[in-house]
C-alpha positions in Angstrom: 58.2 -74.2 -8.9 57.9 -70.5 -8.4 56.5 -68.4 -5.6 54.7 -65.9 -7.7 53.0 -64.1 -4.7 54.7 -64.0 -1.3 58.1 -63.9 0.2 60.1 -67.1 1.0 61.5 -65.4 4.1 58.1 -64.2 5.4 55.6 -66.9 4.5 51.9 -66.6 5.5 51.4 -70.3 6.4 48.6 -70.5 3.8 49.2 -71.1 0.1 47.5 -71.8 -3.2 49.6 -74.3 -5.2 48.5 -74.3 -8.8 49.5 -75.4 -12.3 48.1 -76.4 -15.7 47.1 -79.9 -16.6 47.4 -80.4 -20.3 46.0 -83.8 -21.4 45.5 -82.9 -25.1 47.7 -85.7 -26.3 46.6 -88.3 -23.8 44.4 -90.8 -25.5 43.7 -92.7 -22.2 41.4 -90.0 -20.9 38.0 -88.7 -22.1 37.8 -86.2 -24.9 36.4 -83.6 -22.5 39.5 -83.8 -20.3 41.8 -83.7 -23.4 40.2 -80.4 -24.4 40.0 -78.7 -21.0 43.6 -77.7 -20.3 42.4 -76.3 -17.1 44.2 -74.6 -14.3 43.8 -76.4 -11.0 45.4 -76.5 -7.6 45.4 -77.2 -3.9 44.9 -74.8 -1.0 46.9 -75.6 2.2 46.9 -73.8 5.5 48.1 -74.3 9.1 45.3 -72.1 10.3 42.1 -73.9 11.4 39.9 -70.7 11.2 41.3 -69.8 7.8 40.5 -73.3 6.6 36.9 -73.0 7.4 36.7 -69.5 5.9 38.2 -70.8 2.7 35.5 -73.5 2.5 32.9 -70.7 2.8 34.5 -68.8 0.0 34.2 -71.9 -2.1 30.5 -71.9 -1.5 30.3 -74.6 1.1 27.0 -74.3 3.1 26.9 -74.0 6.9 25.4 -77.5 7.0 28.3 -79.0 5.0 30.8 -77.1 7.1 29.2 -78.5 10.3 29.3 -82.0 8.9 33.0 -81.5 8.0 33.6 -80.3 11.6 31.9 -83.3 13.1 33.9 -85.6 10.7 37.1 -83.8 11.6 36.4 -84.1 15.3 36.2 -87.9 14.9 39.3 -87.9 12.8 41.1 -85.8 15.4 40.4 -88.4 18.0 42.1 -91.0 15.8 45.0 -88.6 15.1 45.6 -88.1 18.8 46.4 -91.8 19.0 49.1 -91.5 16.4 52.5 -89.7 16.4 52.7 -86.6 14.2 56.1 -87.7 13.0 57.7 -84.7 14.7 55.6 -82.1 12.8 54.9 -78.9 14.6 51.7 -78.1 12.8 48.7 -79.9 11.5 48.3 -78.8 7.9 44.9 -78.9 6.2 44.7 -79.1 2.4 41.8 -78.8 -0.1 42.6 -80.4 -3.4 40.9 -80.4 -6.8 40.2 -76.6 -6.9 39.3 -75.2 -10.3 41.0 -71.9 -11.0 39.2 -69.8 -13.6 42.1 -67.4 -14.2 45.5 -66.7 -12.7 44.8 -63.0 -12.0 42.1 -63.9 -9.5 44.3 -65.9 -7.1 47.0 -63.2 -7.1 44.8 -60.7 -5.3 44.0 -63.0 -2.4 45.5 -62.9 1.1 47.5 -66.1 0.7 50.8 -67.0 -0.9 50.7 -68.4 -4.4 53.0 -71.2 -5.6 53.1 -72.0 -9.3 54.2 -75.5 -10.3 54.0 -75.3 -14.1 52.4 -77.5 -16.8 52.0 -81.3 -16.6 50.9 -83.8 -19.1 50.0 -86.7 -16.8 47.5 -86.5 -14.0 49.7 -88.5 -11.7 52.7 -86.2 -12.2 50.5 -83.1 -11.6 49.2 -84.6 -8.3 52.7 -85.5 -7.2 54.0 -82.0 -8.0 51.1 -80.5 -6.0 51.9 -82.7 -3.0 55.6 -82.0 -3.1 55.0 -78.2 -3.4 52.7 -78.2 -0.4 55.1 -80.2 1.7 58.1 -78.0 0.7 56.2 -74.8 1.4 55.1 -76.0 4.8 58.6 -77.2 5.6 60.0 -73.7 4.9 57.2 -72.1 6.9 57.9 -74.3 9.9 61.6 -73.6 9.8 60.8 -69.9 9.5 58.6 -69.8 12.5 61.1 -71.8 14.6 63.6 -69.0 13.8 61.1 -66.2 14.3 60.0 -67.4 17.7 63.4 -68.7 18.8 61.9 -72.2 19.1 65.1 -74.0 18.2 67.1 -72.4 21.0 64.3 -72.9 23.5 63.7 -76.6 22.6 67.4 -77.4 22.4 68.5 -75.4 25.4 68.8 -76.6 28.9 66.0 -75.5 31.2 65.2 -75.8 34.9 63.1 -78.9 34.0 66.1 -80.5 32.2 68.4 -79.7 35.1 66.1 -81.4 37.5 66.1 -84.5 35.2 62.3 -84.4 34.5 62.0 -86.3 31.3 60.1 -84.8 28.4 57.9 -87.9 27.9 56.4 -87.3 31.4 54.8 -84.1 30.1 51.2 -84.1 29.0 50.4 -83.1 25.5 47.1 -81.8 24.0 46.3 -85.5 23.1 46.1 -86.3 26.8 43.5 -83.5 27.6 39.8 -83.5 26.8 39.2 -81.0 23.9 36.6 -79.2 26.0 39.2 -78.5 28.7 42.1 -77.3 26.5 41.6 -73.6 27.3 41.3 -74.2 31.0 44.4 -76.4 31.1 46.5 -74.1 28.9 45.7 -71.1 31.0 46.3 -72.7 34.4 49.3 -74.8 33.4 51.2 -72.3 31.2 49.7 -68.9 30.8 49.2 -68.0 34.5 52.7 -69.2 35.6 54.3 -67.3 32.6 52.6 -64.0 33.5 53.9 -64.4 37.1 57.5 -65.3 35.9 57.7 -62.4 33.4 56.5 -60.0 36.1 59.1 -61.4 38.4 61.8 -61.2 35.8 62.6 -64.9 36.0 63.4 -65.4 32.3 65.1 -68.8 32.6 62.1 -70.4 34.4 59.8 -68.7 31.8 61.7 -70.3 29.0 61.2 -73.7 30.7 57.4 -73.1 30.8 57.4 -71.9 27.2 59.2 -75.0 26.1 56.6 -77.1 27.9 53.7 -75.2 26.2 55.3 -75.8 22.8 55.7 -79.5 23.6 52.1 -79.7 24.8 50.7 -78.0 21.6 53.0 -79.5 19.0 51.0 -81.1 16.1 47.8 -79.5 17.2 45.3 -77.4 15.2 46.1 -74.5 17.6 49.9 -74.6 17.6 50.2 -71.3 15.5 48.0 -69.5 18.1 50.1 -70.8 21.0 53.2 -69.4 19.3 51.6 -66.0 18.9 50.4 -66.1 22.5 53.9 -66.9 23.9 55.3 -64.1 21.7 53.0 -61.4 23.0 53.5 -62.5 26.6 57.2 -62.3 26.2 57.0 -58.9 24.6 54.6 -57.7 27.3 56.9 -58.8 30.0 56.0 -57.3 33.3 53.2 -55.3 31.8 51.1 -57.8 29.8 47.9 -57.0 27.9 45.7 -59.3 29.9 42.7 -59.0 27.7 44.7 -59.8 24.6 46.1 -62.9 26.4 42.6 -63.9 27.4 41.4 -63.6 23.8 44.2 -65.9 22.5 43.3 -68.5 25.1 39.6 -68.1 24.1 40.5 -68.6 20.5 42.6 -71.7 21.2 39.8 -73.1 23.3 37.3 -72.5 20.5 39.6 -74.1 17.9 40.1 -77.2 20.1 36.4 -77.6 20.4 35.9 -77.1 16.6 33.8 -74.0 17.3 35.1 -71.9 14.4 32.4 -69.3 14.6 33.5 -68.3 18.1 37.2 -68.6 17.0 36.6 -66.2 14.1 34.7 -63.7 16.3 37.5 -63.7 19.0 40.2 -63.4 16.2 38.4 -60.2 15.0 38.7 -58.8 18.5 42.4 -59.7 18.6 43.0 -58.0 15.3 41.1 -54.9 16.5 43.3 -54.7 19.7 46.5 -55.2 17.7 45.5 -52.5 15.3 
């Protein structure tokens, strides 16, 4: 397994895992498969907007994407009933991608992980799955370090000192998807802006911890981390429009409105230069 594009210490959170499937000596498959020797792979991302954009690049029609969005909305309702096994992000993966040539995937804006050549379909699939999980594990640990999540989640906050148990906190699963933006702004963003302006960093860490707990396992967790980071950097002089845009993007993602989310993201990128 080799990361042929990207940096293990600065992962993008979106990756093409690919390899070669050589079935030339396998008599249990059709002659066509034995002769193909094709490159194939899986695309995985933690970014909901990026996932939909990739589908478009694959040639998926707007109708198909809308159907997928509706199906995912139903799936998301079921996912909310389950535990995410402690995962911070929801990872989306598209498998069975045909890759015409290696040069083409090296110029894209995602990381590229090469898994080598396999002679059995089951081994190839297992290697793909392992590579995606390993990459995302590294990405999650990297973001925890970058955003100081470990220290915040493991440290004592005002909430802990007052013996308010974590399970009493609401999570995104407890809030209607149409109200996520409103809830996020009023419960976390507005109080954080006040606390940063007042210089009350310990109380701010407590609210930030609650925001992470609320969002953990959701489609919009990466955006929440970015939002918390720019609020902390802004301190007493926040960029209010940038903050509003992040909330709007999170709200759109939670409603599966990816067109709006993409438009707001463009505005964010323009403001950040």
